[in-house]
C-alpha positions in Angstrom: -44.5 36.3 -33.9 -41.4 38.4 -32.6 -41.4 40.5 -29.7 -40.0 43.8 -28.3 -39.3 44.3 -24.7 -38.8 47.9 -23.9 -37.3 49.6 -20.8 -38.6 53.1 -20.3 -38.6 55.8 -17.4 -39.6 59.0 -19.0 -40.8 60.8 -22.2 -44.1 58.7 -22.0 -45.5 59.9 -24.9 -42.7 59.2 -26.8 -42.6 55.5 -25.3 -46.2 55.4 -26.6 -45.2 56.6 -30.2 -42.6 54.1 -30.2 -44.5 51.1 -29.2 -47.3 52.4 -31.4 -44.9 52.2 -34.5 -43.5 49.0 -33.7 -46.6 47.2 -32.9 -47.5 47.1 -36.5 -45.3 44.3 -36.9 -44.2 43.2 -33.2 -45.7 42.2 -30.2 -44.5 45.0 -27.6 -44.1 44.7 -23.9 -43.1 47.5 -21.7 -41.6 47.9 -18.1 -42.4 51.4 -17.0 -40.2 52.9 -13.9 -42.4 53.1 -11.1 -41.8 56.3 -10.2 -42.3 57.7 -13.6 -45.1 60.3 -13.9 -48.0 58.8 -15.9 -51.5 59.7 -16.5 -54.7 57.7 -16.9 -55.2 58.4 -20.5 -51.5 57.3 -20.9 -51.8 54.1 -19.0 -54.9 53.5 -21.4 -53.1 53.9 -24.7 -50.3 51.7 -23.5 -52.3 49.1 -22.5 -54.0 49.1 -25.4 -50.7 48.8 -27.5 -49.2 46.6 -25.7 -49.3 42.6 -25.0 -47.7 42.9 -21.5 -47.3 46.5 -19.3 -45.6 46.3 -15.8 -44.5 49.2 -13.8 -43.3 47.1 -10.8 -39.7 48.4 -9.9 -38.2 52.0 -8.9 -35.4 51.4 -11.2 -32.3 53.4 -10.2 -29.0 53.7 -12.7 -26.3 51.1 -12.0 -28.8 49.0 -9.8 -29.7 45.5 -9.7 -33.7 47.0 -10.1 -33.0 46.8 -14.2 -32.0 43.1 -14.0 -35.3 42.3 -12.3 -37.1 44.4 -14.7 -35.6 42.8 -17.6 -36.4 39.3 -16.6 -39.7 40.1 -15.8 -40.3 41.4 -19.5 -38.5 38.3 -20.7 -40.7 35.8 -19.0 -43.8 37.9 -19.7 -43.0 37.6 -23.3 -41.9 33.8 -23.4 -45.6 32.9 -22.0 -46.6 33.5 -26.0 -45.1 30.3 -27.4 -45.7 31.8 -30.6 -42.9 34.1 -29.9 -39.6 33.4 -31.9 -37.2 36.4 -31.6 -37.0 38.8 -28.6 -35.4 42.4 -28.7 -34.6 44.3 -25.9 -34.5 48.2 -26.4 -34.8 51.2 -24.2 -37.8 53.8 -24.1 -35.2 56.2 -26.0 -34.3 53.9 -28.7 -36.1 54.2 -32.1 -36.4 51.9 -35.3 -33.7 53.2 -37.8 -35.6 51.1 -40.9 -39.0 50.3 -40.9 -40.1 47.8 -38.6 -41.1 45.5 -41.4 -37.8 45.2 -42.5 -36.2 44.5 -39.2 -39.1 41.7 -38.7 -38.0 40.1 -42.1 -34.2 39.9 -41.3 -35.0 38.2 -37.8 -37.2 35.8 -39.7 -34.3 34.4 -41.1 -31.4 34.1 -38.6 -30.9 32.3 -35.3 -27.9 34.2 -33.9 -27.8 36.3 -30.8 -27.0 39.9 -31.6 -25.0 41.0 -28.2 -21.6 42.6 -28.0 -19.7 41.2 -25.2 -16.0 41.5 -23.4 -14.2 39.6 -20.7 -14.9 42.1 -17.8 -11.3 41.7 -16.6 -10.1 43.4 -20.0 -12.2 46.6 -19.7 -11.6 50.0 -17.5 -14.6 52.1 -17.3 -14.3 55.7 -15.9 -10.8 54.6 -14.8 -12.0 51.6 -12.9 -11.4 47.8 -14.2 -14.6 46.8 -14.7 -14.2 43.2 -13.0 -14.3 45.3 -9.5 -18.1 46.0 -10.4 -18.7 42.2 -9.9 -16.1 41.1 -7.6 -16.8 44.1 -5.1 -20.2 44.8 -3.2 -22.6 47.4 -4.2 -26.3 48.4 -2.9 -27.2 50.9 -5.7 -30.8 49.7 -5.1 -30.7 51.6 -1.9 -28.2 54.5 -2.7 -28.6 56.7 -5.8 -25.1 56.6 -7.2 -25.8 59.6 -9.4 -26.1 61.8 -6.7 -22.9 63.8 -5.6 -23.3 61.5 -2.0 -23.5 58.6 -4.4 -20.5 59.5 -6.4 -18.4 60.1 -3.2 -19.8 56.6 -1.8 -18.7 54.7 -4.8 -15.3 55.9 -4.4 -15.1 55.0 -0.9 -16.4 51.3 -1.4 -13.9 50.9 -4.1 -10.9 52.3 -1.9 -12.1 50.0 1.3 -12.8 46.7 -0.5 -9.2 47.3 -2.7 -7.5 47.6 0.6 -9.3 44.8 2.1 -8.8 42.6 -0.9 -12.5 41.6 -1.1 -13.4 39.4 -3.7 -17.2 38.1 -3.9 -16.4 35.6 -6.7 -14.0 33.5 -4.6 -16.8 33.3 -2.5 -18.8 31.2 -5.0 -15.7 29.6 -6.5 -15.6 31.5 -9.9 -12.6 32.7 -11.6 -12.4 36.5 -12.7 -12.3 35.6 -16.4 -15.8 33.8 -16.1 -17.4 37.2 -15.8 -18.1 39.0 -19.6 -20.1 42.4 -19.7 -21.1 44.4 -22.7 -24.2 46.5 -23.7 -27.7 45.8 -22.3 -29.3 46.1 -25.7 -29.5 42.5 -27.1 -31.6 40.6 -29.9 -32.1 36.8 -29.1 -33.7 33.8 -30.4 -36.2 31.9 -28.1 -33.8 29.1 -27.4 -31.1 31.1 -26.1 -33.4 33.1 -24.1 -35.3 30.3 -22.6 -31.7 28.8 -21.6 -30.6 31.9 -20.0 -33.7 32.3 -17.8 -33.7 28.7 -16.9 -29.9 28.6 -16.3 -30.1 32.2 -13.9 -33.1 30.6 -12.1 -31.1 26.9 -11.6 -28.2 28.7 -10.2 -29.1 31.3 -7.2 -25.6 32.0 -6.7 -25.6 34.1 -10.0 -28.5 36.2 -8.6 -26.1 36.6 -5.5 -23.3 37.7 -7.4 -25.4 40.3 -9.6 -27.5 41.7 -7.2 -24.5 42.9 -5.1 -22.8 44.3 -8.3 -22.5 47.7 -10.0 -24.2 47.8 -13.3 -25.2 44.1 -13.3 -27.7 44.8 -16.4 -24.3 44.9 -18.5 -23.2 41.9 -17.4 -25.5 38.9 -16.4 -26.9 38.0 -20.1 -23.3 38.2 -21.2 -21.9 35.8 -18.5 -24.6 33.1 -19.0 -24.1 33.0 -22.7 -20.6 33.4 -23.1 -19.8 30.5 -20.5 -22.6 28.4 -23.0 -22.6 26.2 -26.0 -24.5 29.1 -27.5 -21.2 31.6 -27.6 -20.4 30.4 -31.2 -23.9 31.7 -32.4 -23.3 35.2 -30.7 -22.5 38.2 -33.3 -21.3 41.0 -31.6 -22.4 43.5 -34.0 -25.5 44.9 -32.8 -26.3 47.1 -35.2 -27.0 49.8 -32.8 -26.5 53.5 -33.9 -25.0 54.9 -30.6 -23.0 58.0 -30.1 -20.8 57.8 -27.0 -20.1 61.6 -27.1 -21.6 64.5 -24.9 -24.4 66.3 -27.0 -27.5 68.3 -26.0 -26.4 67.8 -22.3 -26.3 63.8 -22.9 -23.8 60.8 -23.0 -24.5 58.9 -24.9 -25.5 61.9 -27.3 -29.2 62.8 -28.0 -29.5 61.8 -31.9 -30.2 64.5 -34.2 -30.6 65.5 -38.0 -26.6 65.8 -38.0 -26.4 62.0 -37.2 -28.3 60.9 -40.3 -25.8 60.8 -43.3 -24.2 58.4 -40.8 -27.2 56.4 -40.0 -28.2 55.6 -43.7 -24.3 54.9 -44.8 -24.4 51.9 -42.3 -26.5 49.2 -41.4 -28.5 49.6 -38.5 -31.6 48.3 -36.7 -31.9 50.9 -33.8 -30.5 54.4 -32.7 -30.2 55.6 -29.3 -30.8 58.0 -27.7 -33.7 59.6 -29.4 -35.3 62.5 -27.9 -38.3 64.5 -29.1 -38.3 67.6 -29.8 -34.6 67.4 -30.2 -34.7 64.2 -32.7 -37.8 65.3 -34.6 -35.7 66.4 -37.6 -34.1 63.0 -37.6 -37.0 61.4 -37.0 -38.8 63.0 -40.0 -36.0 62.3 -42.4 -36.0 58.4 -41.3 -39.9 58.7 -42.2 -39.5 60.0 -45.7 -36.5 57.2 -46.1 -38.6 54.6 -45.1 
């Protein structure tokens, strides 16, 4: 068996449709943001489709709550010893080929599909990404996306840069130890079991990442890229993502204009998909598969 782990926070009916489509071939596990509005009927449908459904954390963008929700989903899926491969996606992802074809591919590989880069080598929004781990942040308490949160973030960076804060030094780690990448991953059982066990046996990592910014894009990469599993990592994650502004969102919400690019590539998943904007694209994909 293979498992799909879905992190979702809105568009509940679309999440139910996504889970239903994938459940023909995969076991489905969902974490739904605790603050999401969900009806009794929606909850009933989710429980019927999934093998595991939790709504435990009030997830905030850039906060450690995302890591906690992800780890809980991973542990839940690992409880079924028959699950051999695990796919972490968002509630706004969509299969770009038939679930059966995706499933078949992963029956014949033990690669880890996860992109990564050394955090010291990347700048995002004008900031060295390594700052997000070497400095202290508390975005489980502060909403980073509000105006206050944006000003607060700039002040944190200024003060900690002036004071030469380096949290990594406290735990005896060099900056080149930290890797980053996109959160989404397709990972075989042995690598996932290793990752969870290693994280639990090294509590200093939780102390580092629980006070970092966007640690959901670092914790998994850091563990696996410093392990014997690194040679098995394939950096092409076969996700179609347009990092442009469209339909008021970045990454772009995909629509029928993206169809030609999707079918000309080798993509398993697409992000972001949002009904009704993506209706025509979904119809085209259905006709193709």
